[in-house]
TIVO-332623 format. One record per atom (N, C-alpha, C): residue in one letter; residue number from 0; x, y, z. Coordinates in nm, 4 decimals. Each point is the difference from the previous one (the first is absolute). Example, Ala and Ser with C-alpha at 12.3 -4.5 7.8 and 13.67 -1.06 7.14 Angstrom:
2
<roba aa="A" i="0" u="1.3190" v="-0.5690" w="0.7800"/>
<roba aa="A" i="0" u="-0.0890" v="0.1190" w="0.0000"/>
<roba aa="A" i="0" u="0.0900" v="0.1200" w="0.0000"/>
<roba aa="S" i="1" u="-0.0350" v="0.1050" w="-0.0720"/>
<roba aa="S" i="1" u="0.0820" v="0.1190" w="0.0060"/>
<roba aa="S" i="1" u="-0.0770" v="0.1090" w="0.0730"/>
This chain:
120
<roba aa="Y" i="0" u="-3.1795" v="0.8138" w="1.0272"/>
<roba aa="Y" i="0" u="-0.0275" v="-0.0653" w="0.1272"/>
<roba aa="Y" i="0" u="-0.1449" v="-0.0459" w="0.0023"/>
<roba aa="Q" i="1" u="-0.0204" v="-0.1156" w="0.0534"/>
<roba aa="Q" i="1" u="-0.1344" v="-0.0544" w="0.0092"/>
<roba aa="Q" i="1" u="-0.0321" v="-0.0284" w="0.1455"/>
<roba aa="R" i="2" u="-0.1228" v="0.0288" w="0.0361"/>
<roba aa="R" i="2" u="-0.0453" v="-0.0351" w="0.1351"/>
<roba aa="R" i="2" u="-0.0619" v="-0.1387" w="-0.0058"/>
<roba aa="R" i="3" u="0.0265" v="-0.0777" w="0.1013"/>
<roba aa="R" i="3" u="-0.0593" v="-0.1330" w="0.0099"/>
<roba aa="R" i="3" u="-0.0885" v="-0.0063" w="0.1229"/>
<roba aa="V" i="4" u="-0.0543" v="-0.1151" w="0.0236"/>
<roba aa="V" i="4" u="-0.0911" v="-0.0208" w="0.1111"/>
<roba aa="V" i="4" u="0.0670" v="0.0354" w="0.1329"/>
<roba aa="R" i="5" u="-0.0760" v="0.0599" w="0.0910"/>
<roba aa="R" i="5" u="0.0442" v="0.0355" w="0.1346"/>
<roba aa="R" i="5" u="0.1192" v="0.0952" w="0.0020"/>
<roba aa="G" i="6" u="0.0119" v="0.0868" w="-0.0980"/>
<roba aa="G" i="6" u="0.0981" v="0.1061" w="0.0039"/>
<roba aa="G" i="6" u="0.1430" v="-0.0381" w="-0.0352"/>
<roba aa="T" i="7" u="0.0254" v="-0.1239" w="-0.0398"/>
<roba aa="T" i="7" u="0.1362" v="-0.0323" w="-0.0417"/>
<roba aa="T" i="7" u="0.0243" v="0.0625" w="-0.1359"/>
<roba aa="V" i="8" u="0.1222" v="0.0351" w="-0.0259"/>
<roba aa="V" i="8" u="0.0352" v="0.0683" w="-0.1234"/>
<roba aa="V" i="8" u="0.0907" v="-0.0891" w="-0.0823"/>
<roba aa="S" i="9" u="-0.0247" v="-0.0004" w="-0.1300"/>
<roba aa="S" i="9" u="0.0820" v="-0.0768" w="-0.0920"/>
<roba aa="S" i="9" u="0.0755" v="0.0962" w="-0.0903"/>
<roba aa="V" i="10" u="0.1277" v="-0.0255" w="-0.0188"/>
<roba aa="V" i="10" u="0.0829" v="0.0801" w="-0.0894"/>
<roba aa="V" i="10" u="0.0597" v="-0.0944" w="-0.1027"/>
<roba aa="G" i="11" u="-0.0369" v="0.0187" w="-0.1258"/>
<roba aa="G" i="11" u="0.0514" v="-0.0885" w="-0.1042"/>
<roba aa="G" i="11" u="-0.0310" v="-0.1455" w="0.0273"/>
<roba aa="G" i="12" u="-0.1128" v="-0.0274" w="0.0615"/>
<roba aa="G" i="12" u="-0.0414" v="-0.1364" w="0.0287"/>
<roba aa="G" i="12" u="0.0575" v="-0.0589" w="0.1275"/>
<roba aa="V" i="13" u="0.0850" v="0.0760" w="0.0691"/>
<roba aa="V" i="13" u="0.0606" v="-0.0495" w="0.1246"/>
<roba aa="V" i="13" u="-0.0647" v="0.0720" w="0.1175"/>
<roba aa="M" i="14" u="-0.0452" v="-0.0753" w="0.0958"/>
<roba aa="M" i="14" u="-0.0630" v="0.0583" w="0.1173"/>
<roba aa="M" i="14" u="0.1037" v="0.0709" w="0.0856"/>
<roba aa="I" i="15" u="-0.0359" v="0.1174" w="0.0489"/>
<roba aa="I" i="15" u="0.0893" v="0.0763" w="0.0862"/>
<roba aa="I" i="15" u="0.0357" v="-0.0806" w="0.1246"/>
<roba aa="T" i="16" u="-0.0958" v="-0.0754" w="0.0520"/>
<roba aa="T" i="16" u="0.0290" v="-0.0796" w="0.1199"/>
<roba aa="T" i="16" u="0.1136" v="-0.0991" w="-0.0262"/>
<roba aa="K" i="17" u="0.0070" v="-0.0536" w="-0.1208"/>
<roba aa="K" i="17" u="0.1080" v="-0.0926" w="-0.0353"/>
<roba aa="K" i="17" u="0.1326" v="0.0747" w="-0.0043"/>
<roba aa="L" i="18" u="0.0019" v="0.1202" w="-0.0582"/>
<roba aa="L" i="18" u="0.1225" v="0.0799" w="-0.0052"/>
<roba aa="L" i="18" u="0.0483" v="0.0364" w="0.1394"/>
<roba aa="V" i="19" u="-0.0932" v="0.0353" w="0.0871"/>
<roba aa="V" i="19" u="0.0354" v="0.0345" w="0.1387"/>
<roba aa="V" i="19" u="0.0565" v="-0.1227" w="0.0708"/>
<roba aa="A" i="20" u="-0.0645" v="-0.1145" w="-0.0165"/>
<roba aa="A" i="20" u="0.0469" v="-0.1230" w="0.0641"/>
<roba aa="A" i="20" u="0.1407" v="-0.0370" w="-0.0488"/>
<roba aa="Q" i="21" u="0.0249" v="0.0142" w="-0.1296"/>
<roba aa="Q" i="21" u="0.1328" v="-0.0299" w="-0.0542"/>
<roba aa="Q" i="21" u="0.1051" v="0.0953" w="0.0572"/>
<roba aa="T" i="22" u="-0.0368" v="0.1277" w="0.0125"/>
<roba aa="T" i="22" u="0.0933" v="0.0985" w="0.0544"/>
<roba aa="T" i="22" u="0.0345" v="-0.0331" w="0.1440"/>
<roba aa="V" i="23" u="-0.1000" v="-0.0324" w="0.0800"/>
<roba aa="V" i="23" u="0.0237" v="-0.0394" w="0.1393"/>
<roba aa="V" i="23" u="0.0902" v="-0.1234" w="0.0050"/>
<roba aa="Q" i="24" u="-0.0250" v="-0.0955" w="-0.0865"/>
<roba aa="Q" i="24" u="0.0815" v="-0.1217" w="-0.0063"/>
<roba aa="Q" i="24" u="0.1459" v="0.0349" w="-0.0293"/>
<roba aa="H" i="25" u="0.0241" v="0.0909" w="-0.0938"/>
<roba aa="H" i="25" u="0.1365" v="0.0389" w="-0.0353"/>
<roba aa="H" i="25" u="0.0702" v="0.0707" w="0.1163"/>
<roba aa="F" i="26" u="-0.0723" v="0.0879" w="0.0696"/>
<roba aa="F" i="26" u="0.0574" v="0.0660" w="0.1181"/>
<roba aa="F" i="26" u="0.0433" v="-0.1045" w="0.1031"/>
<roba aa="I" i="27" u="-0.0909" v="-0.0914" w="0.0328"/>
<roba aa="I" i="27" u="0.0271" v="-0.0989" w="0.1044"/>
<roba aa="I" i="27" u="0.1133" v="-0.0940" w="-0.0398"/>
<roba aa="T" i="28" u="0.0013" v="-0.0441" w="-0.1257"/>
<roba aa="T" i="28" u="0.1061" v="-0.0891" w="-0.0472"/>
<roba aa="T" i="28" u="0.1366" v="0.0661" w="0.0115"/>
<roba aa="L" i="29" u="0.0078" v="0.1256" w="-0.0386"/>
<roba aa="L" i="29" u="0.1279" v="0.0711" w="0.0052"/>
<roba aa="L" i="29" u="0.0445" v="0.0236" w="0.1441"/>
<roba aa="M" i="30" u="-0.0919" v="0.0411" w="0.0867"/>
<roba aa="M" i="30" u="0.0365" v="0.0216" w="0.1411"/>
<roba aa="M" i="30" u="0.0410" v="-0.1317" w="0.0657"/>
<roba aa="D" i="31" u="-0.0712" v="-0.1077" w="-0.0299"/>
<roba aa="D" i="31" u="0.0357" v="-0.1307" w="0.0552"/>
<roba aa="D" i="31" u="0.1372" v="-0.0465" w="-0.0492"/>
<roba aa="S" i="32" u="0.0306" v="0.0283" w="-0.1250"/>
<roba aa="S" i="32" u="0.1309" v="-0.0384" w="-0.0553"/>
<roba aa="S" i="32" u="0.1132" v="0.0671" w="0.0766"/>
<roba aa="L" i="33" u="-0.0179" v="0.1269" w="0.0306"/>
<roba aa="L" i="33" u="0.1018" v="0.0716" w="0.0776"/>
<roba aa="L" i="33" u="0.0118" v="-0.0580" w="0.1405"/>
<roba aa="K" i="34" u="-0.1140" v="-0.0333" w="0.0603"/>
<roba aa="K" i="34" u="0.0021" v="-0.0570" w="0.1350"/>
<roba aa="K" i="34" u="0.0620" v="-0.1398" w="0.0027"/>
<roba aa="L" i="35" u="0.0025" v="-0.0657" w="-0.1178"/>
<roba aa="L" i="35" u="0.0634" v="-0.1312" w="-0.0122"/>
<roba aa="L" i="35" u="0.1454" v="0.0116" w="-0.0461"/>
<roba aa="N" i="36" u="0.0527" v="0.1216" w="0.0095"/>
<roba aa="N" i="36" u="0.1411" v="0.0278" w="-0.0310"/>
<roba aa="N" i="36" u="0.0380" v="-0.0215" w="-0.1461"/>
<roba aa="L" i="37" u="-0.0923" v="0.0255" w="-0.0895"/>
<roba aa="L" i="37" u="0.0315" v="-0.0021" w="-0.1428"/>
<roba aa="L" i="37" u="0.0376" v="0.1423" w="-0.0391"/>
<roba aa="Y" i="38" u="0.1298" v="0.0238" w="-0.0206"/>
<roba aa="Y" i="38" u="0.0495" v="0.1354" w="-0.0217"/>
<roba aa="Y" i="38" u="0.0645" v="0.0211" w="-0.1364"/>
<roba aa="A" i="39" u="0.0146" v="-0.1047" w="-0.0797"/>
<roba aa="A" i="39" u="0.0657" v="0.0119" w="-0.1300"/>
<roba aa="A" i="39" u="-0.0908" v="0.0728" w="-0.0983"/>
<roba aa="V" i="40" u="0.0624" v="0.0807" w="-0.0834"/>
<roba aa="V" i="40" u="-0.0743" v="0.0783" w="-0.0983"/>
<roba aa="V" i="40" u="-0.0822" v="-0.0910" w="-0.0912"/>
<roba aa="D" i="41" u="0.0588" v="-0.1116" w="-0.0445"/>
<roba aa="D" i="41" u="-0.0741" v="-0.0881" w="-0.0906"/>
<roba aa="D" i="41" u="-0.1164" v="-0.0723" w="0.0682"/>
<roba aa="Q" i="42" u="-0.0061" v="0.0040" w="0.1322"/>
<roba aa="Q" i="42" u="-0.1140" v="-0.0558" w="0.0731"/>
<roba aa="Q" i="42" u="-0.1083" v="0.1051" w="0.0216"/>
<roba aa="L" i="43" u="0.0409" v="0.1240" w="0.0214"/>
<roba aa="L" i="43" u="-0.0945" v="0.1051" w="0.0380"/>
<roba aa="L" i="43" u="-0.0523" v="0.0828" w="-0.1173"/>
<roba aa="Q" i="44" u="0.0849" v="0.0249" w="-0.0986"/>
<roba aa="Q" i="44" u="-0.0396" v="0.0882" w="-0.1089"/>
<roba aa="Q" i="44" u="-0.1231" v="-0.0493" w="-0.0766"/>
<roba aa="P" i="45" u="-0.0122" v="-0.1299" w="-0.0302"/>
<roba aa="P" i="45" u="-0.1228" v="-0.0462" w="-0.0682"/>
<roba aa="P" i="45" u="-0.1263" v="0.0218" w="0.0847"/>
<roba aa="L" i="46" u="0.0119" v="-0.0191" w="0.1308"/>
<roba aa="L" i="46" u="-0.1146" v="0.0210" w="0.0892"/>
<roba aa="L" i="46" u="-0.0378" v="0.1485" w="0.0054"/>
<roba aa="L" i="47" u="0.1008" v="0.0842" w="0.0022"/>
<roba aa="L" i="47" u="-0.0217" v="0.1446" w="0.0005"/>
<roba aa="L" i="47" u="-0.0636" v="0.0446" w="-0.1311"/>
<roba aa="T" i="48" u="0.0441" v="-0.0577" w="-0.1097"/>
<roba aa="T" i="48" u="-0.0574" v="0.0311" w="-0.1315"/>
<roba aa="T" i="48" u="-0.1471" v="-0.0404" w="-0.0053"/>
<roba aa="D" i="49" u="-0.0309" v="-0.1182" w="0.0507"/>
<roba aa="D" i="49" u="-0.1406" v="-0.0447" w="0.0036"/>
<roba aa="D" i="49" u="-0.0858" v="0.0969" w="0.0806"/>
<roba aa="L" i="50" u="0.0512" v="0.0434" w="0.1146"/>
<roba aa="L" i="50" u="-0.0741" v="0.0937" w="0.0835"/>
<roba aa="L" i="50" u="-0.0209" v="0.1324" w="-0.0724"/>
<roba aa="F" i="51" u="0.1034" v="0.0507" w="-0.0637"/>
<roba aa="F" i="51" u="-0.0107" v="0.1274" w="-0.0713"/>
<roba aa="F" i="51" u="-0.1041" v="-0.0081" w="-0.1112"/>
<roba aa="H" i="52" u="0.0041" v="-0.1064" w="-0.0794"/>
<roba aa="H" i="52" u="-0.0974" v="-0.0153" w="-0.1091"/>
<roba aa="H" i="52" u="-0.1420" v="-0.0170" w="0.0535"/>
<roba aa="S" i="53" u="-0.0124" v="-0.0657" w="0.1116"/>
<roba aa="S" i="53" u="-0.1303" v="-0.0175" w="0.0623"/>
<roba aa="S" i="53" u="-0.0564" v="0.1344" w="0.0468"/>
<roba aa="L" i="54" u="0.0849" v="0.0811" w="0.0634"/>
<roba aa="L" i="54" u="-0.0436" v="0.1337" w="0.0436"/>
<roba aa="L" i="54" u="-0.0390" v="0.0870" w="-0.1197"/>
<roba aa="K" i="55" u="0.0783" v="-0.0109" w="-0.1081"/>
<roba aa="K" i="55" u="-0.0288" v="0.0787" w="-0.1202"/>
<roba aa="K" i="55" u="-0.1293" v="-0.0428" w="-0.0683"/>
<roba aa="S" i="56" u="-0.0410" v="-0.1248" w="0.0184"/>
<roba aa="S" i="56" u="-0.1179" v="-0.0512" w="-0.0698"/>
<roba aa="S" i="56" u="-0.1314" v="0.0498" w="0.0599"/>
<roba aa="I" i="57" u="0.0065" v="0.0567" w="0.1194"/>
<roba aa="I" i="57" u="-0.1216" v="0.0500" w="0.0647"/>
<roba aa="I" i="57" u="-0.0224" v="0.1443" w="-0.0435"/>
<roba aa="P" i="58" u="-0.1103" v="0.0275" w="-0.0677"/>
<roba aa="P" i="58" u="-0.0253" v="0.1354" w="-0.0504"/>
<roba aa="P" i="58" u="-0.0085" v="0.1027" w="0.1130"/>
<roba aa="S" i="59" u="0.0617" v="0.1164" w="-0.0216"/>
<roba aa="S" i="59" u="0.0050" v="0.1028" w="0.1044"/>
<roba aa="S" i="59" u="-0.1367" v="0.0605" w="0.0298"/>
<roba aa="N" i="60" u="-0.0937" v="-0.0108" w="-0.0932"/>
<roba aa="N" i="60" u="-0.1335" v="0.0514" w="0.0311"/>
<roba aa="N" i="60" u="-0.0796" v="-0.0966" w="0.0874"/>
<roba aa="I" i="61" u="0.0512" v="-0.1204" w="0.0194"/>
<roba aa="I" i="61" u="-0.0631" v="-0.0981" w="0.0888"/>
<roba aa="I" i="61" u="0.0680" v="0.0051" w="0.1374"/>
<roba aa="I" i="62" u="0.1324" v="-0.0106" w="0.0003"/>
<roba aa="I" i="62" u="0.0783" v="0.0088" w="0.1236"/>
<roba aa="I" i="62" u="0.1146" v="0.0966" w="-0.0277"/>
<roba aa="N" i="63" u="-0.0069" v="0.1166" w="0.0600"/>
<roba aa="N" i="63" u="0.0991" v="0.1040" w="-0.0255"/>
<roba aa="N" i="63" u="0.1187" v="-0.0156" w="0.0938"/>
<roba aa="L" i="64" u="0.1127" v="-0.0427" w="-0.0556"/>
<roba aa="L" i="64" u="0.1211" v="-0.0195" w="0.0796"/>
<roba aa="L" i="64" u="0.0985" v="0.1144" w="-0.0168"/>
<roba aa="E" i="65" u="-0.0288" v="0.0922" w="-0.0908"/>
<roba aa="E" i="65" u="0.1001" v="0.0993" w="-0.0360"/>
<roba aa="E" i="65" u="-0.0270" v="0.1397" w="0.0528"/>
<roba aa="N" i="66" u="-0.1213" v="0.0428" w="0.0017"/>
<roba aa="N" i="66" u="-0.0293" v="0.1396" w="0.0316"/>
<roba aa="N" i="66" u="-0.0738" v="0.0185" w="0.1316"/>
<roba aa="D" i="67" u="0.0139" v="-0.0936" w="0.0904"/>
<roba aa="D" i="67" u="-0.0696" v="0.0071" w="0.1278"/>
<roba aa="D" i="67" u="0.1012" v="0.0225" w="0.1115"/>
<roba aa="S" i="68" u="0.0069" v="0.1216" w="0.0495"/>
<roba aa="S" i="68" u="0.0995" v="0.0346" w="0.1031"/>
<roba aa="S" i="68" u="-0.0280" v="-0.0699" w="0.1327"/>
<roba aa="T" i="69" u="-0.1211" v="-0.0505" w="0.0191"/>
<roba aa="T" i="69" u="-0.0324" v="-0.0681" w="0.1257"/>
<roba aa="T" i="69" u="0.0683" v="-0.1363" w="0.0100"/>
<roba aa="L" i="70" u="0.0486" v="-0.0531" w="-0.1114"/>
<roba aa="L" i="70" u="0.0646" v="-0.1312" w="0.0015"/>
<roba aa="L" i="70" u="0.1383" v="0.0063" w="0.0632"/>
<roba aa="G" i="71" u="0.0646" v="0.1143" w="-0.0086"/>
<roba aa="G" i="71" u="0.1321" v="0.0164" w="0.0588"/>
<roba aa="G" i="71" u="0.1137" v="-0.0501" w="-0.0869"/>
<roba aa="V" i="72" u="-0.0247" v="-0.0998" w="-0.0807"/>
<roba aa="V" i="72" u="0.1023" v="-0.0560" w="-0.0875"/>
<roba aa="V" i="72" u="-0.0681" v="-0.0444" w="-0.1291"/>
<roba aa="N" i="73" u="0.0705" v="0.0140" w="-0.1108"/>
<roba aa="N" i="73" u="-0.0523" v="-0.0472" w="-0.1277"/>
<roba aa="N" i="73" u="0.0611" v="-0.1375" w="-0.0284"/>
<roba aa="P" i="74" u="-0.0804" v="-0.1058" w="0.0110"/>
<roba aa="P" i="74" u="0.0544" v="-0.1350" w="-0.0195"/>
<roba aa="P" i="74" u="0.0694" v="-0.0185" w="-0.1351"/>
<roba aa="K" i="75" u="-0.0575" v="0.0529" w="-0.1065"/>
<roba aa="K" i="75" u="0.0615" v="-0.0174" w="-0.1322"/>
<roba aa="K" i="75" u="0.1385" v="0.0632" w="-0.0044"/>
<roba aa="T" i="76" u="0.0121" v="0.1185" w="0.0570"/>
<roba aa="T" i="76" u="0.1285" v="0.0706" w="-0.0011"/>
<roba aa="T" i="76" u="0.1044" v="-0.0761" w="0.0794"/>
<roba aa="K" i="77" u="-0.0362" v="-0.0472" w="0.1184"/>
<roba aa="K" i="77" u="0.0949" v="-0.0744" w="0.0840"/>
<roba aa="K" i="77" u="0.0476" v="-0.1275" w="-0.0692"/>
<roba aa="I" i="78" u="-0.0925" v="-0.0732" w="-0.0589"/>
<roba aa="I" i="78" u="0.0360" v="-0.1259" w="-0.0656"/>
<roba aa="I" i="78" u="0.0879" v="0.0282" w="-0.1214"/>
<roba aa="K" i="79" u="-0.0334" v="0.1051" w="-0.0746"/>
<roba aa="K" i="79" u="0.0798" v="0.0351" w="-0.1174"/>
<roba aa="K" i="79" u="0.1429" v="0.0390" w="0.0409"/>
<roba aa="Q" i="80" u="0.0145" v="0.0712" w="0.1121"/>
<roba aa="Q" i="80" u="0.1337" v="0.0365" w="0.0488"/>
<roba aa="Q" i="80" u="0.0828" v="-0.1246" w="0.0301"/>
<roba aa="W" i="81" u="-0.0635" v="-0.0992" w="0.0623"/>
<roba aa="W" i="81" u="0.0722" v="-0.1232" w="0.0310"/>
<roba aa="W" i="81" u="0.0322" v="-0.0791" w="-0.1265"/>
<roba aa="L" i="82" u="-0.0884" v="0.0024" w="-0.0979"/>
<roba aa="L" i="82" u="0.0296" v="-0.0665" w="-0.1270"/>
<roba aa="L" i="82" u="0.1210" v="0.0639" w="-0.0669"/>
<roba aa="T" i="83" u="0.0050" v="0.1321" w="0.0027"/>
<roba aa="T" i="83" u="0.1134" v="0.0724" w="-0.0579"/>
<roba aa="T" i="83" u="0.1292" v="-0.0405" w="0.0708"/>
<roba aa="T" i="84" u="-0.0047" v="-0.0068" w="0.1316"/>
<roba aa="T" i="84" u="0.1177" v="-0.0413" w="0.0775"/>
<roba aa="T" i="84" u="0.0435" v="-0.1409" w="-0.0383"/>
<roba aa="M" i="85" u="-0.0928" v="-0.0930" w="-0.0021"/>
<roba aa="M" i="85" u="0.0352" v="-0.1392" w="-0.0290"/>
<roba aa="M" i="85" u="0.0427" v="-0.0199" w="-0.1445"/>
<roba aa="N" i="86" u="-0.0578" v="0.0767" w="-0.0917"/>
<roba aa="N" i="86" u="0.0390" v="-0.0128" w="-0.1407"/>
<roba aa="N" i="86" u="0.1433" v="0.0470" w="-0.0240"/>
<roba aa="S" i="87" u="0.0548" v="0.0785" w="0.0919"/>
<roba aa="S" i="87" u="0.1383" v="0.0457" w="-0.0138"/>
<roba aa="S" i="87" u="0.0988" v="-0.0970" w="0.0658"/>
<roba aa="M" i="88" u="-0.0520" v="-0.1052" w="0.0606"/>
<roba aa="M" i="88" u="0.0842" v="-0.0987" w="0.0688"/>
<roba aa="M" i="88" u="0.0108" v="-0.1268" w="-0.0849"/>
<roba aa="K" i="89" u="0.1008" v="-0.0826" w="0.0307"/>
<roba aa="K" i="89" u="0.0135" v="-0.1295" w="-0.0667"/>
<roba aa="K" i="89" u="-0.0968" v="-0.0996" w="0.0638"/>
<roba aa="A" i="90" u="-0.0372" v="-0.1009" w="-0.0744"/>
<roba aa="A" i="90" u="-0.0934" v="-0.1020" w="0.0498"/>
<roba aa="A" i="90" u="0.0520" v="-0.0681" w="0.1252"/>
<roba aa="S" i="91" u="0.1298" v="-0.0172" w="0.0078"/>
<roba aa="S" i="91" u="0.0590" v="-0.0710" w="0.1140"/>
<roba aa="S" i="91" u="0.0187" v="0.0894" w="0.1225"/>
<roba aa="D" i="92" u="-0.0168" v="0.1309" w="-0.0164"/>
<roba aa="D" i="92" u="0.0123" v="0.0910" w="0.1139"/>
<roba aa="D" i="92" u="-0.1098" v="-0.0264" w="0.1015"/>
<roba aa="E" i="93" u="0.0305" v="0.0282" w="0.1252"/>
<roba aa="E" i="93" u="-0.0997" v="-0.0115" w="0.1062"/>
<roba aa="E" i="93" u="-0.0178" v="0.1350" w="0.0668"/>
<roba aa="L" i="94" u="-0.1214" v="0.0261" w="0.0448"/>
<roba aa="L" i="94" u="-0.0254" v="0.1209" w="0.0768"/>
<roba aa="L" i="94" u="0.0687" v="-0.0142" w="0.1352"/>
<roba aa="D" i="95" u="0.0573" v="0.1091" w="0.0476"/>
<roba aa="D" i="95" u="0.0604" v="-0.0060" w="0.1328"/>
<roba aa="D" i="95" u="-0.1086" v="0.0196" w="0.1063"/>
<roba aa="E" i="96" u="0.0386" v="-0.0128" w="0.1257"/>
<roba aa="E" i="96" u="-0.0969" v="0.0052" w="0.1104"/>
<roba aa="E" i="96" u="-0.0791" v="0.1310" w="0.0007"/>
<roba aa="E" i="97" u="0.0679" v="0.1102" w="-0.0248"/>
<roba aa="E" i="97" u="-0.0662" v="0.1304" w="-0.0018"/>
<roba aa="E" i="97" u="-0.1004" v="0.0109" w="-0.1149"/>
<roba aa="Q" i="98" u="0.0374" v="-0.0500" w="-0.1173"/>
<roba aa="Q" i="98" u="-0.0912" v="0.0018" w="-0.1150"/>
<roba aa="Q" i="98" u="-0.1217" v="-0.0884" w="0.0244"/>
<roba aa="V" i="99" u="0.0220" v="-0.1172" w="0.0577"/>
<roba aa="V" i="99" u="-0.1111" v="-0.0907" w="0.0293"/>
<roba aa="V" i="99" u="-0.0972" v="0.0657" w="0.0970"/>
<roba aa="R" i="100" u="0.0549" v="0.0611" w="0.1024"/>
<roba aa="R" i="100" u="-0.0845" v="0.0671" w="0.0998"/>
<roba aa="R" i="100" u="-0.0811" v="0.1128" w="-0.0642"/>
<roba aa="Q" i="101" u="0.0648" v="0.0783" w="-0.0859"/>
<roba aa="Q" i="101" u="-0.0694" v="0.1106" w="-0.0661"/>
<roba aa="Q" i="101" u="-0.1051" v="-0.0508" w="-0.0982"/>
<roba aa="L" i="102" u="0.0342" v="-0.1054" w="-0.0766"/>
<roba aa="L" i="102" u="-0.0965" v="-0.0563" w="-0.0947"/>
<roba aa="L" i="102" u="-0.1221" v="-0.0530" w="0.0739"/>
<roba aa="L" i="103" u="0.0223" v="-0.0704" w="0.1082"/>
<roba aa="L" i="103" u="-0.1114" v="-0.0534" w="0.0777"/>
<roba aa="L" i="103" u="-0.0861" v="0.1138" w="0.0559"/>
<roba aa="F" i="104" u="0.0634" v="0.1050" w="0.0483"/>
<roba aa="F" i="104" u="-0.0729" v="0.1174" w="0.0492"/>
<roba aa="F" i="104" u="-0.0810" v="0.0642" w="-0.1128"/>
<roba aa="D" i="105" u="0.0603" v="0.0168" w="-0.1165"/>
<roba aa="D" i="105" u="-0.0698" v="0.0604" w="-0.1138"/>
<roba aa="D" i="105" u="-0.1159" v="-0.0873" w="-0.0471"/>
<roba aa="L" i="106" u="0.0195" v="-0.1313" w="0.0015"/>
<roba aa="L" i="106" u="-0.1082" v="-0.0906" w="-0.0400"/>
<roba aa="L" i="106" u="-0.1164" v="0.0061" w="0.0986"/>
<roba aa="E" i="107" u="0.0315" v="-0.0014" w="0.1289"/>
<roba aa="E" i="107" u="-0.1064" v="0.0060" w="0.1002"/>
<roba aa="E" i="107" u="-0.0733" v="0.1334" w="-0.0056"/>
<roba aa="S" i="108" u="0.0728" v="0.1090" w="-0.0200"/>
<roba aa="S" i="108" u="-0.0630" v="0.1317" w="-0.0141"/>
<roba aa="S" i="108" u="-0.0879" v="0.0053" w="-0.1240"/>
<roba aa="S" i="109" u="0.0493" v="-0.0553" w="-0.1090"/>
<roba aa="S" i="109" u="-0.0762" v="-0.0023" w="-0.1253"/>
<roba aa="S" i="109" u="-0.1234" v="-0.0882" w="0.0118"/>
<roba aa="Y" i="110" u="0.0158" v="-0.1135" w="0.0669"/>
<roba aa="Y" i="110" u="-0.1119" v="-0.0919" w="0.0219"/>
<roba aa="Y" i="110" u="-0.1100" v="0.0685" w="0.0822"/>
<roba aa="N" i="111" u="0.0411" v="0.0700" w="0.1046"/>
<roba aa="N" i="111" u="-0.0968" v="0.0732" w="0.0825"/>
<roba aa="N" i="111" u="-0.0667" v="0.1121" w="-0.0787"/>
<roba aa="A" i="112" u="0.0761" v="0.0705" w="-0.0827"/>
<roba aa="A" i="112" u="-0.0566" v="0.1057" w="-0.0843"/>
<roba aa="A" i="112" u="-0.0987" v="-0.0588" w="-0.1000"/>
<roba aa="F" i="113" u="0.0330" v="-0.1162" w="-0.0539"/>
<roba aa="F" i="113" u="-0.0899" v="-0.0685" w="-0.0928"/>
<roba aa="F" i="113" u="-0.1323" v="-0.0319" w="0.0682"/>
<roba aa="H" i="114" u="0.0068" v="-0.0495" w="0.1227"/>
<roba aa="H" i="114" u="-0.1220" v="-0.0297" w="0.0745"/>
<roba aa="H" i="114" u="-0.0816" v="0.1264" w="0.0298"/>
<roba aa="R" i="115" u="0.0686" v="0.1082" w="0.0348"/>
<roba aa="R" i="115" u="-0.0716" v="0.1269" w="0.0226"/>
<roba aa="R" i="115" u="-0.0686" v="0.0476" w="-0.1267"/>
<roba aa="A" i="116" u="0.0673" v="-0.0185" w="-0.1138"/>
<roba aa="A" i="116" u="-0.0597" v="0.0390" w="-0.1286"/>
<roba aa="A" i="116" u="-0.1247" v="-0.0820" w="-0.0296"/>
<roba aa="L" i="117" u="0.0014" v="-0.1268" w="0.0384"/>
<roba aa="L" i="117" u="-0.1175" v="-0.0847" w="-0.0207"/>
<roba aa="L" i="117" u="-0.1195" v="0.0470" w="0.0814"/>
<roba aa="E" i="118" u="0.0285" v="0.0549" w="0.1186"/>
<roba aa="E" i="118" u="-0.1069" v="0.0452" w="0.0872"/>
<roba aa="E" i="118" u="-0.0619" v="0.1304" w="-0.0475"/>
<roba aa="N" i="119" u="0.0745" v="0.0777" w="-0.0776"/>
<roba aa="N" i="119" u="-0.0521" v="0.1301" w="-0.0489"/>
<roba aa="N" i="119" u="-0.0976" v="-0.0172" w="-0.1144"/>
């Protein structure tokens, strides 16, 4: 890890601020997709995968998403659970109303936990 000017941190040449911005973008894109009634697995699973990889790319010693009980929810765990669910479905399958509601709730909870982690 390298420190740069004004306290920004670089990991492997990528600024943490860029990783955080990409993660926020993935959260918002996925939540907006659900609000626009995109429920098919082949529409949502790639977005969920992008979000999961983005969360994984942020080093835990910079932003701890896993071992902080004050967050209330572990975003990586929630997203991975949904990936597992969608990977067991066919591409043409659609989430039902209850699944959409739960996914949106889990995304919003994870997004809020991510923001709390940034503040710590």
